[in-house]
Each structure stands twice: as C-alpha cells, then as structure tokens.
C-alpha positions in Angstrom: 50.3 214.6 85.7 50.7 210.9 86.1 53.7 210.0 88.5 54.6 206.1 89.6 53.8 205.5 93.2 56.8 203.2 94.1 57.7 204.6 97.0 61.6 204.9 96.4 59.6 207.0 94.2 57.4 208.4 95.9 60.3 209.7 98.4 62.5 211.1 95.9 59.9 213.4 93.9 58.6 215.2 98.0 62.6 215.4 98.5 62.4 217.3 95.5 59.7 219.3 96.8 57.0 221.2 94.2 57.5 222.8 90.6 56.5 225.6 89.6 55.4 225.6 86.6 55.0 228.9 84.4 53.6 227.3 81.3 50.3 230.2 82.4 52.4 232.6 81.8 53.7 231.8 78.9 49.4 231.6 77.7 48.7 234.4 79.2 51.1 236.4 77.3 50.7 234.9 74.4 46.8 235.6 74.1 47.5 239.1 75.2 50.5 239.3 72.1 48.7 237.9 69.5 45.3 239.5 69.9 46.9 243.1 70.5 49.5 243.0 67.5 46.8 241.8 65.4 44.1 244.2 66.3 46.9 246.5 65.7 47.2 244.8 62.2 43.5 245.1 61.8 42.9 249.0 62.7 45.9 249.9 60.7 44.8 247.5 57.7 40.8 248.9 58.7 42.2 253.2 58.1 44.2 251.5 54.4 47.1 252.6 55.7 50.8 251.6 55.0 52.6 248.0 55.2 55.5 250.9 57.0 52.9 251.6 59.2 51.6 248.2 60.1 55.4 247.6 61.0 55.8 250.5 62.7 53.0 250.5 65.3 53.7 246.6 65.4 56.3 246.8 66.8 56.0 249.3 68.9 53.1 246.9 70.3 55.7 244.3 70.7 58.2 246.1 72.5 56.0 248.7 74.9 52.7 246.8 75.1 55.3 243.3 75.9 57.6 244.7 78.9 54.5 246.9 80.3 52.9 243.2 80.8 56.3 241.2 81.9 56.6 244.1 84.2 53.4 243.6 85.5 53.6 240.3 85.6 56.5 240.5 87.4 55.3 242.6 90.1 52.3 240.9 91.4 54.5 237.6 91.9 56.6 239.8 93.7 54.3 241.2 95.8 53.0 237.3 96.5 56.4 236.5 97.0 56.8 240.0 99.8 53.2 239.1 101.0 54.5 235.3 102.5 57.6 236.3 103.5 55.6 239.4 105.8 53.7 236.3 106.9 55.4 234.4 107.8 58.0 237.0 110.2 55.3 237.7 111.8 54.3 234.2 113.0 57.8 233.5 114.5 57.7 236.4 116.4 54.2 235.1 117.6 56.3 231.5 118.1 58.5 232.9 119.9 56.8 235.8 122.1 53.0 233.9 122.0 53.9 229.9 121.9 50.3 228.8 123.8 48.8 231.2 121.5 49.9 230.1 118.5 49.9 226.2 119.9 46.5 226.4 120.4 45.5 228.3 117.0 47.7 224.5 115.7 45.9 222.3 117.8 41.8 223.9 116.9 42.8 223.8 113.5 43.7 220.1 113.3 40.9 219.8 115.4 38.3 221.2 113.2 39.6 218.7 110.6 37.7 215.8 112.8 41.4 215.9 115.4 41.2 215.1 118.9 42.3 213.4 121.7 45.4 211.7 121.7 45.7 211.4 118.4 45.3 215.8 118.2 47.7 216.8 121.0 50.2 214.4 119.2 49.9 215.8 115.8 49.7 219.6 117.9 53.7 218.3 119.6 55.2 216.7 116.1 54.0 220.1 114.6 55.0 222.7 116.9 58.2 220.6 117.9 59.7 221.9 114.8 59.4 226.3 114.8 60.0 226.1 110.3 57.0 223.5 110.2 55.5 225.6 112.4 55.9 228.6 110.8 55.0 227.0 107.0 51.7 225.1 108.3 50.2 227.9 109.6 51.0 230.3 106.1 48.4 226.9 104.7 45.8 226.6 107.4 45.4 231.1 108.9 46.3 231.8 105.4 45.5 230.0 102.3 49.0 230.3 101.3 51.7 228.5 99.8 55.7 228.8 101.2 57.2 228.0 98.0 56.3 231.4 95.6 57.2 231.1 92.1 60.1 233.6 91.1 58.8 236.5 90.1 61.4 237.4 86.9 61.4 233.3 85.5 56.9 234.7 86.1 58.1 238.3 83.4 60.4 236.1 81.3 57.9 233.7 80.7 54.8 236.9 80.0 57.6 239.0 77.6 59.0 235.9 75.7 55.2 234.5 74.4 54.3 237.9 74.4 57.1 238.4 71.7 56.4 234.9 70.2 53.4 235.2 69.7 52.6 238.8 68.9 55.2 238.7 66.1 53.4 236.1 63.9 50.5 238.8 62.3 53.4 240.8 61.6 55.0 238.2 59.4 53.3 238.9 56.1 54.5 242.3 55.8 57.3 241.8 57.2 58.7 239.9 54.1 55.7 241.9 51.6 54.0 238.7 50.7 50.9 239.6 48.6 47.9 240.0 50.1 49.6 240.0 53.8 46.3 240.7 55.5 44.6 237.3 54.8 48.0 235.3 55.3 48.3 237.1 58.9 44.5 236.8 59.4 45.2 232.6 59.2 48.1 232.5 60.2 47.2 234.8 63.5 44.0 232.5 63.7 46.2 229.2 64.2 48.2 231.0 67.2 44.6 231.9 68.8 43.3 228.3 68.6 46.8 226.8 70.1 47.2 229.1 72.6 44.1 228.4 73.1 44.2 224.6 72.9 46.9 224.3 75.6 45.2 226.5 77.9 42.8 223.8 78.1 45.4 222.1 80.4 44.3 224.1 83.6 40.3 223.3 82.5 37.9 220.7 82.2 36.6 221.2 78.8 38.0 219.7 75.5 41.4 220.7 73.9 39.4 221.7 71.0 36.5 224.1 72.5 39.2 225.9 74.7 40.6 226.3 71.4 37.2 227.5 69.8 36.6 230.0 72.2 40.1 231.7 72.5 39.4 231.8 68.2 36.4 233.7 68.7 37.8 236.1 71.2 40.7 237.3 69.0 38.5 237.4 66.0 36.2 239.6 68.1 39.2 242.3 69.4 40.1 242.3 65.4 36.7 242.6 64.2 36.0 245.4 66.4 39.5 247.1 66.0 39.9 246.9 61.8 36.5 248.7 62.2 37.4 251.3 64.2 39.6 251.7 61.2 37.3 251.6 58.8 35.3 254.0 61.0 37.9 256.9 61.5 38.8 256.7 58.1 35.6 257.6 56.8 36.0 260.9 59.4 39.5 261.6 58.7 38.2 262.1 54.7 
C-alpha cells in the first residue's frame, strides 16, 4: 500500500499503529462459500432432483457450513492471541526473575544482526530500560510473533459474511424461478470465482487475471465432480 513519507505523515501513521486486514478472511470465506454451494447445486441437478431440494440443501449448506468455517476461523485466531498472551506472560516473568539472562538474549539477538561494541550496548540498554518494549522485542525476535493479534470476532464475521454472500449467488436463479436456472447459476458463479480470484491476487505476485482464472478452474473442477457424483448416484438408484 502506498503512503506518504513526510515527517508528519510518518509520525501519524506510526502513532496509529499497524492496521489489521480482514480481507483475506473474506476471500477465504467467499471462495469456500461459492464452491461448496455450487457443488451442492451441481450435485442435485446431476441427480435430476427438484429445485426445492436444491434450495433446501443449498441454504442448509450456507448456514451450517458457513457457521462451521466462521467458528473455526474464530477459534484459530483466538488460539493465536492466547499463544501470544501466554508467551508474553512467560517473558514478563523471566524479565522479573532472570533479568541478566534476558538482557543477554537481547544482546545476542542484535549482535547476530551485525551490531557490536558501544552501539550494541546502547541498543540493549534502550530496549531493556522499557519492560513493555523488552517483552515485545522478545516476542518478535525470539518467537517470530507479532505482539498485536487480529480480532477473532472480526475474522469470524468476515468469513461468515463472505460465505453467505458469495454462496447465495448459485441459489438466486432457483430462488426466483428463472428458466434454465442451472445455466444462469453456472455463469453467475463463474463470475464470482473469477472476481474472488482477482481480489486474491493482492497477496500474490501473479496478475489479477491469472489468479482469477486459477480460482475459476478450481471452482469448476469442484462443481464438475459434484455433478458427476449426482449423475452416478442417480443411475445407481434407478
């Protein structure tokens, strides 16, 4: 993300602290919501069942699977926060009971970064003079963790909302009784696959159109497999 580099802009940005991004949770939920719901639709259509069955199974998938994903993301993000708080408590205790040992850890960490002599001792002194900074430094340098963890509630809500919004798209033609609903659902869902994949390129080095096509292919394969299973089960039941 581009930002200004004037002294005032830098000071304001650093004082505000890092901003957590929940767009990846939305992308994750959106991809799974559209893939799984369209897979349900494809399977039911392949089995030549009624639109009513499609809607019942589709909405059941939206609520049950969407909540399951959101709960899993909530618990996983909360586990990250709990881990950081647990390690921070350990480091605070070590700073209180073994300050010399913890100070030596800081010294060796920054020595490995190329500092030495008076410069190294000055850095060690500055960091260990502030207990909060000391603990945060150990979390980052010793454990490779960020001392600021994303909100578990926001992560879960982002996943669930994306799952429902994107997963609802394949059901809309059947919900409104559109003629040849499956064909329209296929086109609409393909558009959702491509759009989500394009957004996903924000976190990769590949182009937006390539990322969109990759997601479109993955979703299409999942839908084709579900359709094939529906046809197979239909033939076995006859």
